[in-house]
C-alpha positions in Angstrom: 3.5 11.5 23.4 4.3 9.4 20.4 2.0 7.2 18.5 2.1 3.4 17.7 2.4 3.0 14.2 2.3 -0.6 12.0 4.3 -0.4 9.0 3.9 -3.6 6.6 7.1 -3.8 4.3 9.2 -2.2 7.0 12.5 -3.9 5.9 12.9 -2.2 2.7 12.0 0.9 0.2 9.1 3.1 1.5 8.3 1.2 4.2 11.7 1.5 5.8 12.5 5.1 4.8 9.0 6.1 6.6 9.9 3.6 9.7 13.0 5.9 10.0 11.5 9.1 9.3 8.6 8.5 12.0 11.1 6.9 14.6 12.9 9.8 14.5 10.2 11.9 15.5 9.5 9.9 18.4 6.8 7.3 17.2 7.0 3.7 17.9 6.8 1.4 14.8 6.0 -2.1 15.0 7.5 -3.3 11.6 6.2 -6.1 9.6 8.1 -7.9 6.7 9.5 -11.5 5.6 12.5 -10.4 7.4 14.3 -7.8 9.6 11.2 -6.8 11.4 9.3 -7.1 14.6 6.9 -9.2 13.0 8.0 -11.8 10.7 5.0 -12.7 8.4 4.1 -13.6 5.1 1.1 -11.6 4.1 0.3 -13.8 1.0 -1.5 -16.2 3.0 -4.5 -16.1 5.3 -2.5 -18.0 8.0 0.5 -15.4 7.7 -1.9 -12.3 8.1 -3.8 -14.0 11.1 -0.1 -14.6 12.8 0.8 -11.1 12.0 -2.5 -9.5 13.9 -2.0 -11.8 16.7 1.6 -11.0 17.1 0.9 -7.1 16.8 -1.8 -7.2 19.4 0.7 -9.1 21.7 3.0 -5.9 21.0 0.7 -3.2 21.4 -1.7 -4.4 24.1 -3.0 -0.5 24.7 -3.7 -0.2 20.9 -2.3 1.3 17.7 -2.4 4.8 16.1 -2.0 4.1 12.5 -1.1 1.3 9.9 0.8 1.8 6.7 0.6 -1.3 4.2 3.9 -1.0 2.2 4.4 -4.9 1.6 3.8 -5.9 -1.7 5.2 -8.0 -4.7 5.8 -7.4 -8.3 6.8 -11.0 -9.3 6.0 -11.1 -12.9 6.2 -15.0 -12.8 3.5 -15.1 -9.9 0.9 -13.4 -10.6 -1.7 -15.1 -8.2 0.9 -14.4 -5.3 1.1 -10.7 -6.5 -2.8 -10.4 -6.4 -3.0 -12.4 -3.0 -0.3 -10.1 -1.4 -1.1 -6.6 -2.8 -4.8 -6.9 -2.4 -6.0 -9.3 0.2 -2.7 -8.8 2.6 -3.4 -5.1 2.4 -6.9 -5.4 3.0 -6.7 -8.1 5.8 -3.9 -6.2 7.3 -6.0 -2.9 7.8 -9.3 -4.6 8.7 -7.6 -7.1 10.9 -6.0 -4.3 12.9 -9.1 -2.1 13.1 -10.3 -3.6 16.6 -7.1 -2.1 18.3 -7.0 1.1 16.5 -7.5 3.9 19.2 -10.1 6.1 17.8 -10.6 8.9 17.1 -7.3 9.7 15.5 -6.1 6.6 13.8 -4.8 6.8 10.5 -4.6 4.1 7.6 -2.4 4.5 4.4 -2.5 2.0 1.9 0.0 1.8 -0.7 -1.4 1.2 -4.5 0.6 2.2 -7.5 0.1 4.6 -10.8 -0.4 0.9 -12.3 -4.0 1.1 -11.3 -4.5 3.6 -14.1 -3.5 0.9 -16.4 -6.9 -1.3 -15.4 -9.1 -1.6 -17.8 -12.5 -3.6 -18.6 -10.2 -6.5 -18.9 -9.3 -6.7 -15.3 -12.9 -5.7 -13.9 -13.8 -9.3 -13.3 -10.6 -9.7 -11.3 -11.3 -6.5 -9.4 -15.0 -7.6 -8.5 -13.6 -11.1 -7.0 -11.3 -9.0 -5.0 -14.0 -6.7 -3.7 -16.2 -9.6 -3.0 -13.6 -11.4 -0.8 -13.4 -14.5 -3.1 -9.7 -15.1 -2.9 -9.4 -18.3 -4.3 -11.2 -17.4 -7.2 -9.4 -14.2 -7.8 -6.0 -16.0 -7.3 -7.1 -18.6 -9.9 -8.1 -15.8 -12.5 -4.7 -13.8 -11.8 -2.6 -17.0 -12.6 -4.8 -17.6 -15.5 -4.7 -13.7 -17.1 -1.2 -13.1 -16.0 0.8 -10.4 -14.3 -0.2 -7.6 -16.7 -3.8 -8.1 -15.4 -3.1 -9.1 -11.8 -1.0 -6.1 -10.8 -3.2 -3.2 -12.2 -6.3 -5.2 -11.2 -5.2 -5.6 -7.6 -4.1 -2.1 -7.4 -7.3 -0.6 -8.6 -9.6 -2.9 -6.4 -7.4 -1.8 -3.4 -8.3 2.0 -4.4 -12.0 0.8 -4.6 -12.0 -0.9 -1.3 -10.3 2.1 0.4 -12.7 4.5 -0.8 -15.9 2.5 -0.3 -14.7 1.8 3.4 -13.1 5.0 4.3 -16.8 6.4 4.6 -18.4 3.9 6.6 -19.5 5.2 9.9 -17.3 2.7 11.7 -14.2 4.1 9.9 -14.5 8.2 9.2 -17.7 8.3 11.4 -15.4 7.1 14.5 -12.4 9.3 13.3 -10.6 6.5 12.0 -9.2 7.7 8.3 -8.4 5.4 5.2 -6.4 6.9 2.3 -4.4 5.4 -0.5 -1.1 6.7 -1.8 -0.2 5.7 -5.4 3.3 6.0 -6.2 4.9 6.0 -9.3 8.7 5.5 -10.1 10.3 5.5 -6.6 14.2 5.1 -6.5 14.2 1.9 -4.4 17.1 -0.4 -4.9 15.0 -2.5 -7.1 14.1 0.3 -9.3 17.7 1.9 -9.3 18.8 -1.4 -10.8 16.2 -1.2 -13.4 17.0 2.2 -14.1 20.9 1.4 -14.6 19.8 -1.1 -17.6 19.4 1.1 -20.7 16.4 -1.0 -22.0 14.4 -1.1 -18.8 15.2 2.4 -18.0 13.7 3.4 -21.6 10.3 1.3 -20.7 10.3 3.1 -17.3 10.6 6.6 -19.1 8.1 5.8 -21.6 5.6 4.1 -19.3 6.2 6.9 -16.5 6.8 10.3 -17.8 7.9 12.9 -15.2 7.4 16.6 -15.0 10.1 16.8 -12.3 13.7 16.9 -12.9 14.2 13.3 -11.3 12.0 10.4 -10.1 11.2 10.6 -6.4 13.3 8.9 -3.6 11.9 6.7 -0.9 12.0 9.8 1.7 10.0 11.7 -0.7 7.4 8.9 -0.3 8.3 9.1 3.5 7.4 12.5 3.8 3.9 12.1 2.5 3.1 8.9 4.5 4.2 10.3 7.8 1.9 13.3 6.9 -1.0 10.8 6.4 -0.1 8.8 9.3 0.0 11.5 12.0 -2.4 14.3 10.6 -4.7 16.0 13.1 -7.3 16.8 10.5 -9.9 14.4 10.0 -11.1 15.7 6.7 -9.0 13.7 4.3 -11.2 10.6 3.5 -10.9 8.0 1.1 -8.4 9.9 -1.4 -6.0 8.4 -3.9 -3.0 10.6 -3.8 -0.8 10.4 -6.5 3.1 10.5 -5.8 4.5 10.1 -9.3 6.6 13.0 -10.5 3.7 14.2 -12.3 3.1 11.4 -14.3 -0.6 11.0 -13.9 -1.1 14.6 -14.6 0.7 14.3 -17.8 -1.2 11.4 -18.8 -4.6 12.6 -18.0 -4.3 16.5 -17.8 -8.1 17.3 -18.4 -9.5 15.3 -15.7 
């Protein structure tokens, strides 16, 4: 019998590839995005998140079996928006849908980024505000400090939240797993455009070295997401799994 899965960011990239893969296996997908989705919602705002949760509950009266939070932003000119979407939108989606997750067996996958490795002492205040749930102050600080702190800070805060949440009795203790995937360069349409530009491509290759012959396709990410969303084992708890062509291992070989 198929499972019912909620995928945010379902209209493009990793979210779309995962939705297509799991649907082909007979699972039901409730897609969430700002366009071309079952639920149209802006997850950068509290109102948009609340509306999304209400609509998903209507579409899944018998509950859901998993959530993949692929919705996000990398808008260099809107760091506060980036933080609100990538951290608060993700956390609110998973926490807000927890009451209708069928336990045991529900699976949650939060999408972070290898950019979390670029977080530093400079982003700690931002991360602390995120983890404290102070969205107004966190967004204000992100706008003040800029994208280069907001993006990695949001992603590292997300990985911290997922690890801290995953081990709680009402999550892993009830068979509801939370894990994080940290993609590196994945050849979505946006990234393909950047790789076609020699200067941008040079920067990408410098910041994201690879051990494999090429960077990941969205289908590569979808394979991992599919496994984490539908695995039977309940022993994968609070992990941050890098899907990055070997970049993290190259930069941190002795960890």
